[in-house]
LOVOMAR-995179 format. One record per residue (C-alpha): x, y, z. Coordinates in steps of 0.1 Angstrom, whole numbers, plus 5000, padded with zeros to 4 digits. Each point is the difference from the previous one (the first is absolute). Layout:
> X, Y, Z
...
END
This chain:
> 4892, 4707, 5034
> 4993, 4984, 5033
> 4975, 5015, 5026
> 5031, 5002, 5024
> 5017, 5025, 4976
> 5005, 5033, 5021
> 4974, 5028, 4995
> 5011, 5031, 4982
> 5005, 5028, 5019
> 5026, 5024, 4990
> 4981, 5033, 4983
> 5016, 5020, 4973
> 4979, 5031, 4997
> 5004, 5027, 4975
> 4981, 5032, 4995
> 4981, 4996, 4967
> 5001, 5027, 4973
> 4975, 5024, 5005
> 4970, 4999, 4973
> 4994, 5036, 4998
> 5023, 5034, 5001
> 4982, 5010, 5032
> 5008, 4968, 5018
> 5037, 5005, 4987
> 5004, 5031, 5019
> 5000, 4977, 5034
> 5022, 4972, 4985
> 5034, 5014, 5015
> 5025, 4987, 5022
> 4981, 5012, 5029
> 4975, 4975, 4994
> 5024, 4972, 5011
> 5001, 5007, 5038
> 4961, 4997, 5000
> 5003, 4964, 4982
> 5027, 4994, 5027
> 4977, 5009, 5028
> 4971, 4980, 4982
> 5020, 4969, 5001
> 5012, 5005, 5034
> 4965, 4994, 5013
> 5004, 4964, 4985
> 5035, 4990, 5009
> 5031, 5019, 5017
> 5023, 4981, 4972
> 4997, 5028, 4974
> 5029, 5009, 4976
> 4998, 5033, 4978
> 5010, 4997, 4966
> 5000, 5035, 4987
> 4986, 5020, 4982
> 4966, 4979, 4999
> 5002, 4967, 5012
> 5003, 4980, 5033
> 5005, 4962, 5012
> 4981, 4989, 5029
> 4998, 4964, 5014
> 4965, 4995, 5010
> 5006, 4964, 5009
> 4987, 5005, 5038
> 4973, 5023, 4986
> 4986, 4973, 4981
> 4997, 4979, 5032
> 4991, 5028, 5020
> 4972, 5013, 4980
> 4988, 4965, 4991
> 4999, 5014, 4962
> 5019, 4985, 4970
> 5028, 5022, 4984
> 4978, 5012, 4971
> 4970, 5009, 5025
> 5027, 5023, 5019
> 5014, 5016, 4966
> 4963, 5009, 4993
> 4999, 5017, 5035
> 5032, 5019, 4994
> 4988, 5012, 4966
> 4967, 5012, 5012
> 5017, 5020, 5031
> 5026, 5015, 4977
> 4973, 5013, 4973
> 4977, 5014, 5029
> 5030, 5016, 5019
> 5023, 5013, 4972
> 4978, 4997, 4969
> 5027, 4975, 4986
> 4996, 4966, 4986
> 5027, 4974, 5008
> 5013, 4970, 4981
> 5011, 4970, 5019
> 5018, 4971, 4995
> 5002, 4970, 5025
> 5021, 4972, 5006
> 5019, 4979, 5024
> 5031, 5020, 4998
> 5011, 5036, 4987
> 5012, 4987, 4966
> 4965, 4983, 4993
> 4981, 5030, 5010
> 5021, 5026, 4980
> 4995, 4976, 4969
> 4960, 4998, 5009
> 4998, 5039, 5002
> 5018, 5006, 4966
> 4976, 4973, 4986
> 4967, 5015, 5014
> 4975, 5020, 4982
> 5007, 5037, 5014
> 4978, 5005, 5029
> 4994, 4961, 5005
> 5013, 4973, 5021
> 5020, 4971, 4989
> 5009, 4969, 5025
> 5026, 4975, 4995
> 4991, 4968, 5019
> 5027, 4990, 5027
> 5025, 4977, 4995
> 5036, 4995, 4979
> 4984, 4983, 4973
> 4970, 5020, 4995
> 5024, 5033, 4997
> 5020, 4983, 4976
> 4972, 4993, 4979
> 4987, 5033, 5000
> 5035, 5013, 4993
> 5007, 4974, 4971
> 4988, 5020, 4969
> 5010, 5031, 5012
> 5034, 5017, 4986
> 5028, 4993, 5021
> 5003, 5042, 5010
> 4969, 4993, 5022
> 5024, 4983, 5026
> 5012, 5027, 5023
> 5038, 5008, 4993
> 4999, 4991, 4963
> 5011, 5030, 4979
> 5000, 5005, 4962
> 5039, 4988, 5000
> 4994, 4967, 5015
> 4968, 4995, 4983
> 5018, 5005, 4964
> 5027, 4976, 5010
> 4975, 4972, 5012
> 4977, 5007, 4968
> 5030, 4994, 4979
> 5000, 4965, 5013
> 4958, 4994, 4998
> 4996, 5010, 5036
> 4975, 5026, 4995
> 4973, 4989, 5024
> 4998, 4992, 5032
> 4989, 4965, 4997
> 5030, 4994, 4976
> 5024, 5011, 5025
> 4984, 4978, 5028
> 5002, 4969, 4977
> 5040, 5009, 4990
> 5028, 4981, 5019
> 5014, 5024, 5028
> 5033, 4995, 4985
> 4985, 5018, 4967
> 4986, 5030, 5019
> 5033, 5004, 5022
> 5022, 5000, 4969
> 4980, 5028, 4983
> 4996, 5025, 5026
> 5021, 4988, 5030
> 4998, 4976, 5029
> 4984, 5019, 5026
> 4974, 5016, 4977
> 4996, 4969, 4981
> 4987, 4981, 5030
> 4979, 5028, 5013
> 4983, 5004, 4966
> 4995, 4963, 4996
> 4985, 4997, 5035
> 4975, 5029, 4996
> 4990, 4986, 4964
> 4990, 4968, 5019
> 4979, 5020, 5025
> 5024, 5003, 5029
> 4999, 5034, 5015
> 5022, 5006, 5029
> 4993, 5036, 5003
> 4978, 5017, 5026
> 4978, 5029, 5006
> 5024, 5024, 5022
> 4981, 5027, 5022
> 5018, 5034, 5001
> 5029, 4989, 4977
> 5024, 5026, 4989
> 4988, 5017, 4968
> 5019, 4985, 4971
> 4984, 5026, 4976
> 4985, 5033, 5001
> 4975, 5014, 4975
> 4979, 5032, 4988
> 4971, 5004, 4979
> 4982, 5027, 4981
> 4963, 4999, 4992
> 4983, 5020, 4973
> 4968, 5018, 5007
> 4990, 4986, 4964
> 5008, 4973, 4975
> 5034, 5021, 4987
> 5012, 4995, 4963
> 5026, 5025, 5000
> 5035, 4982, 4999
> 5016, 5034, 5015
> 4978, 5000, 5031
> 5009, 4962, 5003
> 5036, 5009, 4999
> 4993, 5028, 5023
> 4985, 4979, 5028
> 5029, 4975, 4994
> 5025, 5028, 5008
> 4981, 5008, 5028
> 5001, 4965, 5015
> 5037, 4997, 4992
> 5006, 5034, 5020
> 4982, 4987, 5030
> 5017, 4966, 4998
> 5036, 5013, 4995
> 4993, 5024, 5031
> 4987, 4974, 5023
> 5029, 4975, 4992
> 5026, 5027, 5007
> 4983, 5010, 5031
> 5001, 4965, 5013
> 5035, 4994, 4988
> 4991, 4973, 4977
> 5005, 4991, 4964
> 4976, 4976, 4978
> 5013, 4974, 4974
> 4969, 4999, 4976
> 4966, 5019, 4992
> 4967, 4984, 4993
> 4975, 5023, 4978
> 4964, 4993, 5006
> 4975, 5018, 4975
> 4963, 5000, 5006
> 4979, 5005, 4970
> 4963, 5005, 4993
> 4985, 4968, 4989
> 4965, 4989, 5003
> 5008, 4963, 5000
> 5019, 5006, 5031
> 5036, 4990, 4987
> 5027, 4998, 5023
> 5026, 5030, 5004
> 5029, 4997, 4975
> 5034, 4995, 5019
> 5036, 5003, 4988
> 5032, 4996, 5018
> 5034, 5011, 4998
> 5032, 4991, 5019
> 5023, 5032, 5000
> 5034, 5002, 4990
> 5013, 5006, 5038
> 4985, 5002, 5033
> 4986, 5039, 5001
> 4979, 5026, 5017
> 5009, 5026, 4974
> 4967, 5015, 4985
> 5014, 5006, 4966
> 5008, 4963, 4997
> 4964, 4988, 5015
> 4985, 5026, 4976
> 5019, 4987, 4969
> 4991, 4962, 5008
> 4963, 5009, 5008
> 4997, 5017, 4966
> 5017, 4973, 4981
> 4976, 4974, 5016
> 4971, 5023, 4990
> 5010, 5003, 4963
> 5005, 4965, 5000
> 4965, 4993, 5010
> 4985, 5018, 4966
> 4974, 5018, 5020
> 5000, 5033, 4977
> 4962, 4994, 4993
> 4991, 4985, 5034
> 4973, 5014, 5023
> 5022, 5000, 5033
> 4983, 5001, 5033
> 5030, 4996, 5021
> 5038, 4994, 5001
> 5018, 4987, 5027
> 5038, 4991, 5003
> 5017, 4978, 5028
> 5036, 5001, 5009
> 5011, 4965, 5009
> 5030, 4982, 5013
> 5007, 5027, 5025
> 5032, 5000, 5018
> 5026, 5025, 5021
> 5013, 5028, 4979
> 5035, 5001, 5017
> 5005, 4962, 4992
> 4991, 5003, 4961
> 5024, 5003, 4974
> 4997, 5031, 4978
> 5020, 5004, 4967
> 5015, 5031, 4998
> 4994, 5024, 4974
> 5021, 5025, 4980
> 4969, 5019, 4987
> 4998, 5033, 5017
> 4963, 5004, 4993
> 4992, 4969, 5022
> 5024, 5012, 5029
> 4981, 5034, 4998
> 4968, 4984, 5001
> 5007, 4980, 5031
> 5012, 5029, 5017
> 4970, 5018, 4992
> 4976, 4972, 5012
> 5020, 5000, 5033
> 4992, 5035, 5004
> 4965, 4995, 4989
> 4998, 4974, 5027
> 5012, 5022, 5028
> 4974, 5026, 4989
> 4973, 4976, 5002
> 5009, 4988, 5032
> 4997, 5035, 5014
> 4973, 5014, 4984
> 4978, 4969, 4989
> 4995, 4977, 4970
> 4985, 5027, 4977
> 5030, 5026, 5004
> 5017, 4987, 4971
> 4989, 4982, 4970
> 5009, 4998, 4960
> 4990, 5025, 4981
> 4976, 4976, 4980
> 4981, 4997, 5030
> 4998, 5038, 5012
> 4974, 5006, 4972
END
């Protein structure tokens, strides 16, 4: 890399997993507004990534404070720890893609910077699985892997026509450009929410799978009510489970695309339970569970498969009545019987 390469100025800041049960109580979605406010002291170009992260373009702040990006990251981490008692993991790069890859590779509670410049980004990504590139899901990764394109570097070295033939013309071009370090995305301040999330933390490291599922039911009930109140549906869910780990291991994550866009609590709960069971955490000491509803869209534009099941129709009618009661008497007015105990 030459000295003329651009300075990395995009920060991907993620709240690190708490290291104690006491700290876990503070690690809720309520901490995200505080993080956004803190980043706003350095730059107005801040984009929220619920439930626990944000993007910030600090290119101007690097020049204004006359400090390099790593020094600014240290300032952010110190202030977050002093004000909220929460540590941050920070990835730094010349664009959102590189910053996101850096934060995933960083030690929890640490900082990792990718040097500026297309070739430096491509070199950093080369040995990583192709799913490290934003937008590459499990299906595309399987197709590419069948032809030996299982790393970002192998995709970058492959002919464009080959990648396009495997996953489509537009997607193939975008993937190959990103694999070569070309990132055209930008930090978008005040961007419309593309996802909503909710989280539940335990007062202590929790072993009981029943309480894990109970927390998950509470989350899906909240998300379903919020989606319906806003007239939205989601297309996929991402489950994140924070386990007790003295070595600071990253949270366990599992995603699932829903059969159809929905805001139906029963459908969200069923998908959430299946993701939880697939993680095999029956003996895990869990500190917190978060669920993110992604791919939001207007409910009145979403297709819905008609059901001939009377139980499903009844559940939806009961759900609508419960929503009206909550709107009139508050969120806690109606809840599943499992959560009433």
